[in-house]
Rosetta silent file (secondary structure, phi, psi, omega in degrees, C-alpha in Angstrom):
SEQUENCE: MIFIVDSGSTKCDWLAIDKKGKQLLEKQRTKGMNPAILSEKKLYKTIKNNAVLEQVKENVTHIFFYGAGCGTEKPRLLLKTVLESFFTNADVEVNEDTYAAVYATVGASLKPAVVCILGTGSNCSYFNGKEIEQRVKSLGYSIMDDASGNYFGRQLVRDYYFNHMPENLKVSFAEKFNMDSDYIKYNLYKQPNPNAYLASFAEFMFLNKDSEYIQNLIKNGFRLFAKNMIMQFKDVLPNVPVHFAGSIAYLSQNEIKEVAKEMDFTVGNFVRRPIEGLVAYYSKSFNH
SCORE:     score description
SCORE:     0.000 S_00000001
   1 L     0.000  131.350 -179.142    0.002    0.000   -0.002 S_00000001
   2 E  -114.010  131.326  173.589    1.317    3.415   -1.038 S_00000001
   3 E  -105.795  126.926  168.541    0.110    6.647    0.538 S_00000001
   4 E  -104.438  126.169 -172.003    0.270    9.888   -1.402 S_00000001
   5 E  -123.962  130.457 -179.853   -0.241   12.763    1.006 S_00000001
   6 E  -124.320  111.752 -174.348   -0.984   16.377    0.193 S_00000001
   7 E  -123.138  128.258  166.490   -0.967   18.681    3.192 S_00000001
   8 L   -98.669 -165.548  176.873   -1.625   22.367    3.608 S_00000001
   9 L   -81.277  -21.051 -175.947   -1.720   24.098    6.962 S_00000001
  10 L   -93.161  -48.742 -176.369   -5.491   23.614    7.248 S_00000001
  11 E  -139.955  161.438 -175.585   -6.133   20.114    5.980 S_00000001
  12 E  -136.882  122.854 -179.804   -4.244   17.035    4.853 S_00000001
  13 E  -102.055  134.063 -179.153   -5.457   14.483    2.269 S_00000001
  14 E  -118.673  119.771 -178.847   -4.260   10.864    2.338 S_00000001
  15 E  -118.992  120.560 -179.760   -4.783    8.724   -0.773 S_00000001
  16 E   -96.896  124.494  178.122   -3.944    4.992   -0.647 S_00000001
  17 E  -131.776  164.443  168.401   -3.077    3.356   -3.984 S_00000001
  18 L   -95.689 -175.159 -174.328   -1.386    0.214   -5.249 S_00000001
  19 L   -69.486  -13.525  177.200    1.529    0.258   -7.711 S_00000001
  20 L   -94.414    0.588  178.035   -0.845    0.450  -10.652 S_00000001
  21 L    90.459    5.459  179.488   -2.501    3.585   -9.291 S_00000001
  22 L   -76.083  132.180 -179.399   -5.702    1.856   -8.183 S_00000001
  23 E   -73.981  130.112 -174.682   -7.257    3.529   -5.149 S_00000001
  24 L   -99.635  -26.829 -178.091   -7.421    1.100   -2.224 S_00000001
  25 L  -136.024  162.227  170.156   -9.295    3.118    0.411 S_00000001
  26 L   -63.518  141.996 -179.235  -11.625    6.049    0.594 S_00000001
  27 L   -56.420  132.851  178.633   -9.566    9.257    0.741 S_00000001
  28 E  -101.027  146.622  178.268   -8.733   10.124    4.335 S_00000001
  29 E  -128.396  130.260  172.801   -8.547   13.643    5.663 S_00000001
  30 E  -120.340  177.826  171.195   -6.746   14.834    8.788 S_00000001
  31 E   -64.133  160.124  178.756   -5.925   18.272   10.088 S_00000001
  32 L   -60.557  147.499 -177.665   -3.052   20.014    8.300 S_00000001
  33 L  -122.391   72.838  180.000    0.449   18.791    9.193 S_00000001
  34 L   -93.012  107.164 -175.099    2.733   21.791    8.815 S_00000001
  35 L   -73.071   -9.351  175.065    5.984   20.903   10.653 S_00000001
  36 L   -78.135  -15.644 -175.795    7.114   24.527   10.629 S_00000001
  37 L  -115.267  -38.506 -172.180    4.218   25.344   12.961 S_00000001
  38 L   -98.728  149.021  178.451    3.282   22.138   14.823 S_00000001
  39 L   -76.871  164.161  177.668    5.293   20.170   17.385 S_00000001
  40 H   -55.674  -43.013 -178.693    6.352   16.535   16.945 S_00000001
  41 H   -62.203  -44.821 -179.357    3.753   15.491   19.510 S_00000001
  42 H   -67.041  -38.481  178.600    0.901   17.321   17.722 S_00000001
  43 H   -62.927  -46.067 -179.772    1.922   15.901   14.331 S_00000001
  44 H   -62.794  -43.544 -179.795    1.956   12.346   15.671 S_00000001
  45 H   -61.629  -37.927  179.604   -1.396   12.844   17.413 S_00000001
  46 H   -59.422  -42.483  178.283   -2.955   14.139   14.173 S_00000001
  47 H   -69.704  -47.667 -174.693   -2.132   10.872   12.398 S_00000001
  48 H   -61.988  -28.172 -179.796   -3.051    8.655   15.351 S_00000001
  49 L   -70.198  -13.185  178.035   -6.489   10.284   15.666 S_00000001
  50 L   -92.038  115.460 -173.884   -7.488    8.856   12.281 S_00000001
  51 H   -62.819  -37.650 -178.167   -8.876    5.346   12.844 S_00000001
  52 H   -67.835  -44.134  178.392   -8.264    4.160    9.264 S_00000001
  53 H   -62.220  -40.038  176.952   -4.594    5.228    9.264 S_00000001
  54 H   -60.346  -40.489 -175.792   -4.166    3.484   12.621 S_00000001
  55 H   -69.438  -38.722 -172.212   -5.743    0.336   11.210 S_00000001
  56 H  -101.123    3.148 -169.240   -3.636    0.034    8.036 S_00000001
  57 H   -56.852  -32.153 -179.176   -0.282    1.426    9.253 S_00000001
  58 H   -71.027  -22.293 -175.239    1.502   -1.962    9.174 S_00000001
  59 H   -90.669   -3.387 -174.284    0.573   -2.487    5.499 S_00000001
  60 L   -84.133  124.979 -178.300    2.026    0.763    4.201 S_00000001
  61 L  -101.037  -30.612 -178.618    5.223    0.323    2.130 S_00000001
  62 E  -139.711  141.897  170.959    5.746    3.835    0.767 S_00000001
  63 E  -129.737  124.739  174.217    4.692    7.337    1.786 S_00000001
  64 E  -112.638  103.420 -172.975    5.144   10.298   -0.553 S_00000001
  65 E  -106.447  127.066  175.765    4.315   13.352    1.529 S_00000001
  66 E  -120.185  122.748 -173.805    4.008   16.837    0.044 S_00000001
  67 E  -149.665  154.893  170.154    3.372   19.588    2.506 S_00000001
  68 L   -63.544  142.267  178.921    3.361   23.231    3.502 S_00000001
  69 L    83.352    4.638 -176.576    6.266   24.010    5.815 S_00000001
  70 L  -104.809   17.140 -175.991    8.472   21.262    4.313 S_00000001
  71 L   -81.658  -15.812  178.828   10.692   23.555    2.239 S_00000001
  72 L  -119.177  159.478 -166.253   13.566   23.658    4.739 S_00000001
  73 H   -66.131  -44.083 -173.998   15.535   20.766    6.193 S_00000001
  74 H   -60.312  -52.214  177.891   14.765   20.936    9.899 S_00000001
  75 H   -66.008  -33.226  178.732   10.932   20.778    9.669 S_00000001
  76 H   -62.273  -44.353  179.747   11.154   18.260    6.801 S_00000001
  77 H   -68.580  -35.417  176.025   13.293   15.894    8.920 S_00000001
  78 H   -58.610  -48.274 -178.441   10.996   16.374   11.930 S_00000001
  79 H   -67.661  -38.885  178.045    7.988   15.254    9.884 S_00000001
  80 H   -59.217  -43.053  178.332    9.915   12.355    8.302 S_00000001
  81 H   -61.069  -44.035  179.585   10.784   11.111   11.814 S_00000001
  82 H   -62.254  -47.303 -178.088    7.108   11.328   12.889 S_00000001
  83 H   -64.790  -40.101 -179.925    5.886    9.431    9.808 S_00000001
  84 H   -68.494  -31.571  179.852    8.568    6.725   10.161 S_00000001
  85 H   -75.302  -23.555  178.334    7.729    6.224   13.824 S_00000001
  86 H   -90.745  -48.912  179.597    4.040    5.686   12.974 S_00000001
  87 L   -97.655   81.832 -167.004    4.333    3.780    9.669 S_00000001
  88 L   -69.724  -17.113 -179.187    7.155    1.493   10.789 S_00000001
  89 L  -103.125    8.282 -171.228    7.335   -0.573    7.543 S_00000001
  90 L  -104.017  142.985  164.330    7.273    2.335    5.111 S_00000001
  91 E   -80.679  129.088 -173.155    9.896    4.142    3.085 S_00000001
  92 E  -117.859  128.963  171.977    9.099    7.816    3.639 S_00000001
  93 E  -118.883  130.413  177.248    9.803   10.753    1.347 S_00000001
  94 E  -120.051  124.020  178.952    8.880   14.282    2.458 S_00000001
  95 E  -128.184  158.738  175.310    8.889   17.118   -0.072 S_00000001
  96 E   -68.272  155.163 -175.000    7.633   20.676   -0.057 S_00000001
  97 H   -63.176  -18.275  179.873    4.136   21.183   -1.458 S_00000001
  98 H   -57.549  -40.443 -178.571    5.599   23.002   -4.459 S_00000001
  99 H   -64.895  -37.357  176.770    6.547   19.700   -6.082 S_00000001
 100 H   -61.920  -43.191  179.407    2.984   18.403   -5.765 S_00000001
 101 H   -63.980  -40.545  179.239    1.724   21.570   -7.446 S_00000001
 102 H   -62.087  -53.586 -176.609    4.329   21.219  -10.217 S_00000001
 103 H   -63.447  -33.421 -178.567    3.563   17.582  -11.037 S_00000001
 104 H   -76.067  -35.739 -176.651   -0.188   18.202  -10.912 S_00000001
 105 H   -88.799  -37.643 -177.827   -0.217   21.346  -13.090 S_00000001
 106 H   -77.485  -35.654  179.485    2.589   20.557  -15.532 S_00000001
 107 H    78.563 -168.165 -173.515    1.502   16.927  -16.000 S_00000001
 108 H   -66.294  -21.170 -178.594    3.443   14.119  -17.618 S_00000001
 109 H   -65.256  -29.648 -176.992    5.022   16.483  -20.188 S_00000001
 110 L    51.714   39.950  177.994    7.176   18.073  -17.433 S_00000001
 111 L   -79.412  147.564  179.907    7.473   21.205  -19.559 S_00000001
 112 L   -56.642  143.870  179.992    9.008   24.331  -17.954 S_00000001
 113 E  -165.658  157.731  165.235    6.578   26.680  -16.199 S_00000001
 114 E   -89.673  130.158 -175.034    6.207   29.120  -13.351 S_00000001
 115 E  -122.575  126.455 -177.997    4.038   27.397  -10.744 S_00000001
 116 E  -114.761  144.915  171.619    2.118   29.236   -8.002 S_00000001
 117 E  -115.762  125.003  174.527    0.298   27.892   -4.966 S_00000001
 118 E  -128.569   91.406  176.475   -2.542   29.971   -3.547 S_00000001
 119 L  -128.633 -132.413  173.877   -4.179   28.073   -0.693 S_00000001
 120 L   -57.800  -42.859  173.997   -3.954   28.715    3.046 S_00000001
 121 L  -112.980 -173.265  177.791   -0.443   29.994    2.266 S_00000001
 122 E  -146.484  150.489  168.496    1.192   31.024   -1.016 S_00000001
 123 E  -159.702  176.374 -174.448    4.399   30.589   -2.945 S_00000001
 124 E  -153.481  135.143  179.531    5.818   30.714   -6.449 S_00000001
 125 E  -147.724  167.339  177.239    8.646   28.890   -8.185 S_00000001
 126 E  -109.421  127.975  175.982   10.106   28.131  -11.595 S_00000001
 127 E  -104.715  117.546 -173.573   10.205   24.546  -12.815 S_00000001
 128 L   -89.634    8.341 -176.304   12.853   24.146  -15.526 S_00000001
 129 L   107.778  -18.682  178.966   11.678   20.687  -16.610 S_00000001
 130 L  -133.728  -45.745 -173.818   13.733   18.885  -13.948 S_00000001
 131 L  -127.984  163.703  179.494   14.183   21.018  -10.869 S_00000001
 132 E  -101.867  136.943  176.351   12.453   23.780   -8.954 S_00000001
 133 E  -121.017  126.947  175.481   14.030   27.175   -8.496 S_00000001
 134 L  -117.785  135.324 -176.344   12.779   29.617   -5.889 S_00000001
 135 L  -105.674   -4.635  176.752   14.109   33.159   -5.778 S_00000001
 136 L  -130.787  126.537  175.146   12.436   34.277   -2.567 S_00000001
 137 L   -82.068  132.630 -179.545   12.769   32.450    0.736 S_00000001
 138 L   -74.711  135.261  173.797    9.493   32.339    2.585 S_00000001
 139 L  -105.706   17.930  173.372    9.440   33.990    5.988 S_00000001
 140 L    90.203  175.834 -169.420    6.034   32.532    6.793 S_00000001
 141 L   -65.682  -27.354 -169.869    2.455   33.670    6.933 S_00000001
 142 L   -73.376  -26.126  179.468    2.825   36.706    9.168 S_00000001
 143 L  -127.744   -4.122  176.712    4.822   38.835    6.708 S_00000001
 144 L  -123.276 -138.058  176.059    4.601   37.029    3.376 S_00000001
 145 L    57.618   38.752  176.968    1.968   34.746    1.778 S_00000001
 146 L   -56.553  145.893  175.722    0.362   37.467   -0.368 S_00000001
 147 L    62.403   16.575  176.120   -2.968   36.477   -1.986 S_00000001
 148 L   -89.784  175.080  175.790   -3.274   33.374    0.204 S_00000001
 149 H   -59.865  -42.687 -178.444   -6.259   32.386    2.312 S_00000001
 150 H   -71.981  -30.517  174.566   -4.641   33.772    5.440 S_00000001
 151 H   -62.280  -49.984 -178.386   -3.735   37.034    3.614 S_00000001
 152 H   -67.313  -36.675  176.075   -7.332   37.556    2.482 S_00000001
 153 H   -60.234  -44.241  178.542   -8.681   36.534    5.893 S_00000001
 154 H   -62.193  -42.880 -179.796   -6.449   39.121    7.541 S_00000001
 155 H   -62.386  -42.127 -179.616   -7.565   41.796    5.046 S_00000001
 156 H   -63.458  -45.386 -179.437  -11.247   41.030    5.684 S_00000001
 157 H   -64.454  -42.558  177.894  -10.854   41.183    9.463 S_00000001
 158 H   -62.223  -46.221 -179.500   -8.861   44.445    9.208 S_00000001
 159 H   -63.729  -34.637  176.573  -11.399   45.999    6.838 S_00000001
 160 H   -62.888  -48.368 -176.095  -14.209   44.978    9.182 S_00000001
 161 H   -75.245  -30.855  179.247  -12.532   46.629   12.181 S_00000001
 162 L   -88.644    5.077  179.350  -11.271   49.691   10.284 S_00000001
 163 L    61.150   34.665  174.486  -14.752   50.205    8.749 S_00000001
 164 L   -94.502  -10.696 -178.980  -13.498   49.807    5.185 S_00000001
 165 L   -84.997  134.957  177.020  -15.976   46.992    4.463 S_00000001
 166 L   -53.891  145.270 -172.007  -19.337   48.005    2.939 S_00000001
 167 H   -57.749  -42.279 -178.542  -22.065   48.055    5.599 S_00000001
 168 H   -63.705  -37.151  177.893  -24.191   45.264    4.070 S_00000001
 169 H   -73.107  -32.574  178.383  -21.134   42.936    3.935 S_00000001
 170 H   -61.555  -41.772  178.115  -20.143   43.950    7.441 S_00000001
 171 H   -63.704  -47.542  179.743  -23.522   42.747    8.724 S_00000001
 172 H   -62.060  -40.250 -178.420  -23.193   39.432    6.812 S_00000001
 173 H   -62.444  -44.341 -179.601  -19.603   38.989    8.006 S_00000001
 174 H   -69.382  -27.751  176.166  -20.595   39.414   11.669 S_00000001
 175 H   -71.794  -34.057 -175.067  -23.475   36.937   11.202 S_00000001
 176 H   -84.262  -35.267 -174.502  -21.125   34.307    9.784 S_00000001
 177 L  -123.245  152.452  174.146  -18.126   34.736   12.108 S_00000001
 178 L   -78.369  107.888 -175.392  -17.581   35.493   15.772 S_00000001
 179 L  -100.490   16.638  174.788  -16.121   39.009   15.540 S_00000001
 180 L   -63.331  129.825 -172.910  -15.664   39.539   19.270 S_00000001
 181 H   -61.440  -38.814  179.571  -12.192   41.074   19.658 S_00000001
 182 H   -66.262  -38.504  179.014  -11.191   38.834   22.593 S_00000001
 183 H   -64.260  -43.960  179.740  -12.244   35.721   20.669 S_00000001
 184 H   -63.000  -46.463 -178.687  -10.209   36.797   17.614 S_00000001
 185 H   -64.779  -36.911  177.440   -7.113   37.586   19.703 S_00000001
 186 H   -60.507  -44.623 -178.678   -7.403   34.260   21.544 S_00000001
 187 H   -71.196  -32.051 -179.242   -7.388   32.373   18.217 S_00000001
 188 H   -77.640  -36.716 -168.961   -4.571   34.463   16.762 S_00000001
 189 H  -115.899  -11.784 -177.721   -2.222   34.514   19.727 S_00000001
 190 L  -119.111  -11.770 -176.326   -3.092   31.603   22.014 S_00000001
 191 L  -109.046  153.855  174.941   -4.128   28.796   19.653 S_00000001
 192 L   -69.881  161.470  176.040   -2.057   26.679   17.212 S_00000001
 193 L    57.694   51.420  176.732   -2.388   27.329   13.459 S_00000001
 194 H   -62.099  -27.157  178.396   -3.323   31.037   13.470 S_00000001
 195 H   -64.737  -40.497  177.958   -2.675   31.016    9.703 S_00000001
 196 H   -69.247  -35.697  176.064   -5.433   28.438    9.194 S_00000001
 197 H   -61.515  -46.596  178.135   -7.744   30.436   11.474 S_00000001
 198 H   -61.119  -41.602 -177.398   -7.202   33.549    9.341 S_00000001
 199 H   -64.563  -24.516 -178.539   -7.715   31.530    6.154 S_00000001
 200 H   -64.040  -24.262  178.974  -11.128   30.359    7.397 S_00000001
 201 H   -73.533  -22.275 -172.592  -12.454   33.895    6.811 S_00000001
 202 H   -64.262  -25.447  177.969  -11.516   33.765    3.123 S_00000001
 203 H   -52.923  -32.611 -178.205  -14.560   31.605    2.294 S_00000001
 204 H   -57.104  -33.888 -179.089  -16.606   34.787    2.708 S_00000001
 205 H   -61.059  -40.963 -173.211  -15.088   36.210   -0.480 S_00000001
 206 H   -82.490  -10.890  172.551  -16.431   33.403   -2.613 S_00000001
 207 H   -88.089  -10.873 -175.273  -19.919   33.687   -1.137 S_00000001
 208 L  -134.594   38.333 -173.544  -19.963   37.405   -2.088 S_00000001
 209 L   -72.763  -10.483  177.391  -18.055   37.568   -5.351 S_00000001
 210 L   -78.739   -8.136 -179.303  -20.648   39.773   -7.010 S_00000001
 211 L   -80.040  133.819  178.056  -19.518   42.611   -4.701 S_00000001
 212 H   -62.021  -37.381  178.257  -17.192   45.205   -6.238 S_00000001
 213 H   -58.013  -46.383 -178.593  -15.413   45.431   -2.862 S_00000001
 214 H   -66.753  -44.243  179.531  -14.636   41.671   -2.945 S_00000001
 215 H   -59.708  -41.535  177.410  -13.520   41.714   -6.585 S_00000001
 216 H   -67.367  -37.948  178.016  -11.135   44.585   -5.848 S_00000001
 217 H   -59.571  -46.979 -179.463   -9.875   42.818   -2.720 S_00000001
 218 H   -63.673  -48.080 -176.061   -9.014   39.692   -4.755 S_00000001
 219 H   -65.608  -40.392  178.898   -7.409   41.633   -7.607 S_00000001
 220 H   -65.408  -39.337  176.601   -5.364   43.851   -5.296 S_00000001
 221 H   -63.817  -41.271 -178.925   -4.128   40.820   -3.357 S_00000001
 222 H   -72.732  -34.110  175.114   -3.189   39.070   -6.531 S_00000001
 223 H   -59.185  -41.822  178.562   -1.445   42.166   -7.953 S_00000001
 224 H   -62.440  -45.229  179.202    0.704   42.185   -4.813 S_00000001
 225 H   -62.270  -44.615 -179.071    1.500   38.485   -5.227 S_00000001
 226 H   -63.410  -43.738 -179.196    2.342   38.933   -8.916 S_00000001
 227 H   -63.728  -45.698 -174.654    4.570   41.938   -8.201 S_00000001
 228 H   -81.713  -30.193 -172.539    6.428   40.290   -5.302 S_00000001
 229 L  -114.811  -58.216 -175.169    6.565   36.689   -6.504 S_00000001
 230 H   -62.975  -39.669 -177.250    5.734   36.056  -10.166 S_00000001
 231 H   -70.601   -7.552  170.079    7.784   39.026  -11.374 S_00000001
 232 H   -61.854  -22.675 -175.732   10.877   37.477   -9.746 S_00000001
 233 H  -109.216   29.262 -174.116   10.846   35.303  -12.876 S_00000001
 234 L   -63.028  -20.143  177.591   10.324   38.048  -15.467 S_00000001
 235 L   -67.832  -28.037 -178.974   13.333   36.736  -17.429 S_00000001
 236 L  -104.405  -14.609 -174.454   11.453   33.491  -18.262 S_00000001
 237 L   -55.621  -34.891  178.757    7.857   34.790  -18.311 S_00000001
 238 L   -64.453  -17.864 -172.601    7.794   35.559  -22.080 S_00000001
 239 L  -110.900  -10.636 -175.661    8.497   31.876  -22.808 S_00000001
 240 L  -133.498  153.531  175.624    6.534   29.874  -20.222 S_00000001
 241 L   -79.097  163.804  173.287    2.992   29.723  -18.799 S_00000001
 242 E  -110.673  114.610 -179.974    2.119   30.460  -15.181 S_00000001
 243 E   -96.450  157.570 -178.159    0.178   27.583  -13.592 S_00000001
 244 E  -133.121  136.156  173.900   -1.852   27.769  -10.373 S_00000001
 245 E  -126.293  151.836  177.586   -2.690   25.237   -7.672 S_00000001
 246 L   110.490  154.402 -171.899   -4.852   25.615   -4.578 S_00000001
 247 H   -68.397  -35.976 -179.890   -8.420   26.523   -3.750 S_00000001
 248 H   -62.662  -46.060  179.467   -7.931   30.315   -3.579 S_00000001
 249 H   -63.523  -44.902 -175.728   -6.465   30.328   -7.107 S_00000001
 250 H   -61.299  -37.987 -178.218   -9.065   27.913   -8.454 S_00000001
 251 L   -86.572   -1.758 -178.968  -11.948   30.044   -7.185 S_00000001
 252 L  -120.839   28.800 -172.366  -10.347   33.316   -8.401 S_00000001
 253 H   -58.833  -43.641 -177.964   -9.595   32.362  -12.004 S_00000001
 254 H   -62.421  -44.891 -179.089  -11.337   35.354  -13.609 S_00000001
 255 H   -65.838  -40.257  178.881   -9.613   37.893  -11.358 S_00000001
 256 H   -62.832  -43.093  179.798   -6.228   36.210  -11.870 S_00000001
 257 H   -63.962  -37.101  177.476   -6.668   36.284  -15.652 S_00000001
 258 H   -61.872  -46.817 -178.925   -7.535   39.993  -15.514 S_00000001
 259 H   -68.533  -36.981  178.104   -4.398   40.829  -13.548 S_00000001
 260 H   -60.302  -38.696  178.466   -2.270   38.573  -15.789 S_00000001
 261 H   -65.300  -44.466  177.209   -3.473   40.586  -18.779 S_00000001
 262 H   -57.283  -41.511 -171.256   -2.575   43.831  -17.008 S_00000001
 263 H  -100.497    3.084  169.593    0.900   42.536  -16.124 S_00000001
 264 L    63.652   53.818  167.201    1.494   40.738  -19.411 S_00000001
 265 L  -134.186  161.688 -172.778    2.077   37.088  -18.545 S_00000001
 266 L   -96.360  124.376  177.833    0.377   33.931  -19.802 S_00000001
 267 E   -84.172  135.046  178.860   -1.915   31.966  -17.496 S_00000001
 268 E  -103.511 -117.943 -173.571   -1.756   28.163  -17.841 S_00000001
 269 E   -93.629  153.258  171.728   -3.602   25.509  -15.837 S_00000001
 270 E  -118.207  128.367  177.318   -5.633   25.739  -12.625 S_00000001
 271 E  -129.041  123.695 -176.815   -5.748   22.723  -10.293 S_00000001
 272 L   -74.409  -46.676 -178.795   -7.763   22.887   -7.094 S_00000001
 273 L  -128.251  110.681 -174.705   -6.305   19.799   -5.402 S_00000001
 274 L   -63.301  -17.933 -169.457   -2.921   18.541   -6.620 S_00000001
 275 H   -61.231  -34.915 -179.013   -3.311   15.078   -5.111 S_00000001
 276 H   -63.994  -39.864  178.806   -5.269   13.619   -8.068 S_00000001
 277 H   -66.483  -28.329  179.934   -2.492   14.601  -10.478 S_00000001
 278 H   -69.783  -31.750  178.654    0.062   12.927   -8.211 S_00000001
 279 H   -60.025  -47.182  179.333   -1.659    9.553   -8.528 S_00000001
 280 H   -62.299  -40.709 -178.392   -1.104    9.551  -12.288 S_00000001
 281 H   -62.129  -47.039 -175.890    2.487   10.678  -11.813 S_00000001
 282 H   -76.072  -36.585  178.577    3.372    7.906   -9.343 S_00000001
 283 H   -63.141  -34.125  177.146    1.504    5.056  -11.026 S_00000001
 284 H   -67.928  -43.939 -177.418    3.476    5.924  -14.170 S_00000001
 285 H   -69.620  -32.758  178.553    6.815    5.975  -12.323 S_00000001
 286 H   -72.437  -22.874 -175.517    6.142    2.664  -10.527 S_00000001
 287 L  -103.858   18.440  175.506    5.311    0.949  -13.837 S_00000001
 288 L   -91.426    0.000    0.000    8.407    1.996  -15.753 S_00000001
């Protein structure tokens, strides 16, 4: 049994396949397993809390884990240790989520492209056909991650409190979320995964996309992301498409295309969940 795992900071999908790519179990979902944010104990507990993973752990031979927070060595090794201690018979590979996005958006052709992730967090890299190149090191959600779920969540909460949100949306926002200041501060400063908490507000954008305020919010966030991240690769942009993975990107395709036109780069594929593309990639590699 092979597990392909795709983890953001909010949620983590586990897909069990055989070597031919046939799905063996219903897809499992746990909380997000970002080793840059969570302790070893919390990561282990997240896996152990899933009854199906507990049940099949002895049968697992390979784990290919792609996750947020796995771009640097220390958190990547921490997570590898946790997975090996739980799945004792498995060979474990841990990679940053960028590779999952690349394989899912580029496909079997493995043609060069700029690949962006816009989910709970955000990043952008250049895939040259073999390797990934990143020109900006991420400093995490609190000062980077433009146009991500947590970026938009933060903007919505700020606009609500600074009275920049239109009154009708302000009423709807307060009906949907607990906007008590003590409650917000408790979740931001006393609870784990504040980035995922902020990202939970972003759903509001897609329930109110007919609002000019929301459309401008999305486009302004994406302009910032394009300026700070995509334009790092302006030397290759005339020759390659820009692909997007993640739910924020998938649900903002029109706004992204508008900004791409303004900034003169070519939009390629949109993939909401990279994990399905990874199944095809691995079944092909196991059968070569």
